[in-house]
MDTraj code that builds the backbone (N, CA, C; nanometers):
import mdtraj as md
import numpy as np

residues = "MET ARG ARG LEU VAL LEU GLN THR TYR HIS SER ARG LEU ALA ILE GLU ALA LYS LYS LEU MET GLN GLN SER VAL THR ASP LEU SER ASN THR ILE ALA ALA GLY ALA LEU SER SER PHE ASP GLU TYR LYS TYR HIS THR GLY ARG ILE ALA GLY LEU ARG ASP ALA ILE ASP PHE ILE ASP GLU ALA ILE ALA VAL LEU ASP GLY LYS GLU ARG SER".split()
xyz = np.array([
    [2.8233, 0.8385, 0.5534],
    [2.7770, 0.7081, 0.6044],
    [2.6581, 0.7281, 0.6057],
    [2.6166, 0.8424, 0.6933],
    [2.4952, 0.8467, 0.7521],
    [2.3644, 0.8535, 0.6419],
    [2.3779, 0.9020, 0.5567],
    [2.3196, 0.9159, 0.4375],
    [2.2820, 0.8016, 0.3935],
    [2.3691, 0.7062, 0.3790],
    [2.3267, 0.6090, 0.3461],
    [2.2407, 0.4936, 0.4433],
    [2.2979, 0.5101, 0.5524],
    [2.2431, 0.4364, 0.6443],
    [2.0575, 0.4628, 0.6507],
    [2.0715, 0.5836, 0.6743],
    [1.8970, 0.6571, 0.6687],
    [1.8500, 0.6130, 0.4942],
    [1.8894, 0.6019, 0.4062],
    [1.8717, 0.6161, 0.2635],
    [1.7952, 0.4196, 0.2823],
    [1.8931, 0.3532, 0.3385],
    [1.8176, 0.2167, 0.3415],
    [1.6990, 0.1803, 0.4544],
    [1.7366, 0.2532, 0.5528],
    [1.6483, 0.2268, 0.6942],
    [1.5085, 0.2391, 0.5906],
    [1.4796, 0.4030, 0.5448],
    [1.4102, 0.4122, 0.3896],
    [1.3544, 0.3486, 0.3504],
    [1.3936, 0.2965, 0.2748],
    [1.4103, 0.1555, 0.1941],
    [1.3145, 0.0712, 0.2358],
    [1.3857, 0.0530, 0.3140],
    [1.3231, -0.1101, 0.3946],
    [1.1459, -0.0547, 0.4609],
    [1.1931, 0.0221, 0.5193],
    [1.0244, 0.0945, 0.5412],
    [0.9279, 0.1242, 0.4769],
    [0.9708, 0.1411, 0.3266],
    [0.9034, 0.1471, 0.2640],
    [0.8156, 0.0241, 0.2074],
    [0.9684, -0.0990, 0.2080],
    [0.9394, -0.2101, 0.1769],
    [0.8044, -0.2750, 0.2529],
    [0.9080, -0.2880, 0.3952],
    [0.7918, -0.3110, 0.4903],
    [0.6501, -0.3247, 0.5049],
    [0.5811, -0.1297, 0.4478],
    [0.4404, -0.0840, 0.4952],
    [0.4063, -0.0726, 0.3414],
    [0.4214, -0.1324, 0.2219],
    [0.4307, -0.1710, 0.1173],
    [0.3848, -0.3257, 0.1542],
    [0.4787, -0.4189, 0.2229],
    [0.4183, -0.5803, 0.2670],
    [0.2194, -0.5308, 0.3810],
    [0.2923, -0.4338, 0.5113],
    [0.1464, -0.4304, 0.5487],
    [0.0290, -0.4059, 0.4460],
    [0.0670, -0.3340, 0.3905],
    [-0.0882, -0.2499, 0.2901],
    [-0.1384, -0.3668, 0.1683],
    [-0.0456, -0.4405, 0.1159],
    [-0.1086, -0.5352, 0.0057],
    [-0.1154, -0.6394, 0.1393],
    [-0.0978, -0.6809, 0.2461],
    [-0.1476, -0.7754, 0.3338],
    [-0.3061, -0.7715, 0.3545],
    [-0.3456, -0.5665, 0.4051],
    [-0.4208, -0.5904, 0.4232],
    [-0.5947, -0.5938, 0.3426],
    [-0.4990, -0.5301, 0.1760],
    [-0.6089, -0.5271, 0.0428],
    [-0.6417, -0.6746, 0.0212],
    [-0.5156, -0.8092, 0.0305],
    [-0.5802, -0.9092, 0.0699],
    [-0.6907, -0.9791, 0.0995],
    [-0.6442, -0.9248, 0.2699],
    [-0.7305, -0.9583, 0.3532],
    [-0.8888, -0.9405, 0.3568],
    [-0.8834, -0.7876, 0.3303],
    [-1.0123, -0.7224, 0.2683],
    [-1.0866, -0.7261, 0.1364],
    [-1.0317, -0.7914, 0.0437],
    [-1.0724, -0.8751, -0.0688],
    [-1.1367, -0.9760, -0.0351],
    [-1.0890, -1.0653, 0.0681],
    [-1.1363, -1.1911, 0.0870],
    [-1.2611, -1.1439, 0.1777],
    [-1.2507, -1.0586, 0.2824],
    [-1.3901, -1.0933, 0.3335],
    [-1.4763, -1.0104, 0.2286],
    [-1.4329, -0.9639, 0.1308],
    [-1.5653, -0.9103, 0.0662],
    [-1.5969, -1.0884, -0.0553],
    [-1.4922, -1.1178, -0.1289],
    [-1.5111, -1.2407, -0.1367],
    [-1.6099, -1.3444, -0.0902],
    [-1.5878, -1.3552, 0.0624],
    [-1.6283, -1.4597, 0.1182],
    [-1.7853, -1.3964, 0.1607],
    [-1.8196, -1.3182, 0.1444],
    [-1.9711, -1.2550, 0.1472],
    [-2.0004, -1.2576, 0.3609],
    [-1.8904, -1.2097, 0.3966],
    [-1.8869, -1.2035, 0.5094],
    [-1.9516, -1.0117, 0.5563],
    [-2.0050, -0.9457, 0.4772],
    [-2.0381, -0.8430, 0.4721],
    [-2.1931, -0.8119, 0.4914],
    [-2.2600, -0.7423, 0.5781],
    [-2.3889, -0.8025, 0.5779],
    [-2.5116, -0.6463, 0.5054],
    [-2.4042, -0.5767, 0.4652],
    [-2.4385, -0.4475, 0.3719],
    [-2.3831, -0.3570, 0.2513],
    [-2.4947, -0.2820, 0.1974],
    [-2.4180, -0.2309, 0.0905],
    [-2.3049, -0.1162, 0.1588],
    [-2.3159, -0.0470, 0.2434],
    [-2.2381, 0.0451, 0.3583],
    [-2.0541, -0.0258, 0.3460],
    [-2.1612, -0.1523, 0.4307],
    [-2.0090, -0.2221, 0.4938],
    [-1.9039, -0.2139, 0.3208],
    [-2.0042, -0.2888, 0.2377],
    [-1.9405, -0.2988, 0.0873],
    [-1.8327, -0.2109, 0.0360],
    [-1.9021, -0.0581, 0.0183],
    [-1.8133, 0.0725, 0.0057],
    [-1.7173, 0.0824, 0.1027],
    [-1.7239, 0.0695, 0.2388],
    [-1.6223, 0.0805, 0.3172],
    [-1.5146, 0.0320, 0.3073],
    [-1.5396, -0.1025, 0.2911],
    [-1.4173, -0.1726, 0.2243],
    [-1.3420, -0.2320, 0.1056],
    [-1.4525, -0.1381, 0.0079],
    [-1.3379, -0.1238, -0.1402],
    [-1.2955, 0.0106, -0.1083],
    [-1.3415, 0.1078, -0.0306],
    [-1.3110, 0.2138, -0.0572],
    [-1.1281, 0.2003, 0.0302],
    [-1.1202, 0.1399, 0.1296],
    [-1.0185, 0.0773, 0.2172],
    [-0.9120, 0.0212, 0.1171],
    [-0.9496, -0.0481, 0.0052],
    [-0.8553, -0.1221, -0.0933],
    [-0.8529, -0.0019, -0.1443],
    [-0.9395, 0.0969, -0.2340],
    [-0.8715, 0.1873, -0.3015],
    [-0.7696, 0.2365, -0.2393],
    [-0.8018, 0.3361, -0.1145],
    [-0.6622, 0.4189, -0.0731],
    [-0.5780, 0.3078, -0.0150],
    [-0.6098, 0.2073, -0.0129],
    [-0.4124, 0.1029, 0.0196],
    [-0.4354, 0.1428, -0.1039],
    [-0.4420, 0.1143, -0.2771],
    [-0.3696, 0.1153, -0.3509],
    [-0.3121, 0.2020, -0.4184],
    [-0.3573, 0.3472, -0.3818],
    [-0.3371, 0.4284, -0.4166],
    [-0.1781, 0.4939, -0.3375],
    [-0.1917, 0.4844, -0.1731],
    [-0.0602, 0.3944, -0.1126],
    [0.0444, 0.3835, -0.1626],
    [0.0034, 0.2090, -0.1998],
    [0.1160, 0.1461, -0.2570],
    [0.1461, 0.2199, -0.3816],
    [0.0647, 0.2732, -0.4398],
    [0.1239, 0.3730, -0.6017],
    [0.2199, 0.4504, -0.5791],
    [0.1465, 0.5720, -0.4264],
    [0.2797, 0.6734, -0.4085],
    [0.3915, 0.6757, -0.3394],
    [0.3749, 0.5123, -0.2845],
    [0.5460, 0.4684, -0.2763],
    [0.6362, 0.4355, -0.3351],
    [0.5575, 0.3605, -0.4485],
    [0.6414, 0.3121, -0.5605],
    [0.6911, 0.4232, -0.6496],
    [0.5865, 0.5258, -0.6688],
    [0.6323, 0.6718, -0.7309],
    [0.7646, 0.7649, -0.6421],
    [0.7504, 0.7666, -0.4855],
    [0.8037, 0.8077, -0.4287],
    [0.9582, 0.7297, -0.4599],
    [0.9924, 0.6526, -0.4237],
    [1.0731, 0.5795, -0.4587],
    [1.1344, 0.5524, -0.6201],
    [1.0678, 0.5583, -0.6899],
    [1.1131, 0.6338, -0.8581],
    [1.1875, 0.7440, -0.8389],
    [1.1673, 0.8588, -0.7582],
    [1.1939, 0.9528, -0.8034],
    [1.3061, 0.9852, -0.7580],
    [1.3459, 0.8941, -0.5868],
    [1.4506, 0.8769, -0.5432],
    [1.5597, 0.8442, -0.5674],
    [1.5404, 0.7269, -0.6959],
    [1.5605, 0.6477, -0.7306],
    [1.6617, 0.7226, -0.8878],
    [1.5888, 0.8611, -0.9113],
    [1.5823, 0.9807, -1.0736],
    [1.5339, 0.8993, -1.1467],
    [1.3940, 0.7970, -1.1092],
    [1.3317, 0.7178, -1.2279],
    [1.2567, 0.8209, -1.2964],
    [1.1993, 0.8239, -1.4373],
    [1.0981, 0.9249, -1.4716],
    [0.9734, 0.8788, -1.3543],
    [0.8630, 0.9819, -1.3280],
    [0.7332, 0.9630, -1.3077],
    [0.6970, 0.9062, -1.3982],
    [0.5585, 0.8282, -1.3649],
    [0.5039, 0.7486, -1.4259],
    [0.3550, 0.8606, -1.4177],
])
top = md.Topology()
chain = top.add_chain()
for i, resn in enumerate(residues, 1):
    res = top.add_residue(resn, chain, resSeq=i)
    for name in ("N", "CA", "C"):
        top.add_atom(name, md.element.get_by_symbol(name[0]), res)
traj = md.Trajectory(xyz[None], top)
């Protein structure tokens, strides 16, 4: 029973983390699209954060697939 509770907690944690990361990607993308950046360095910083967040989301998806016994992509 304890393992099931931990799996449920970890699944919920992964889902919530993905939501937060996806919202950050949206916010950063909106900032770029609005032209709110004053330099190319800021643009590189924001696009780098977006890339990192997208990588993290992919890692979470891959970890969930591995735990579910699915093939890695």
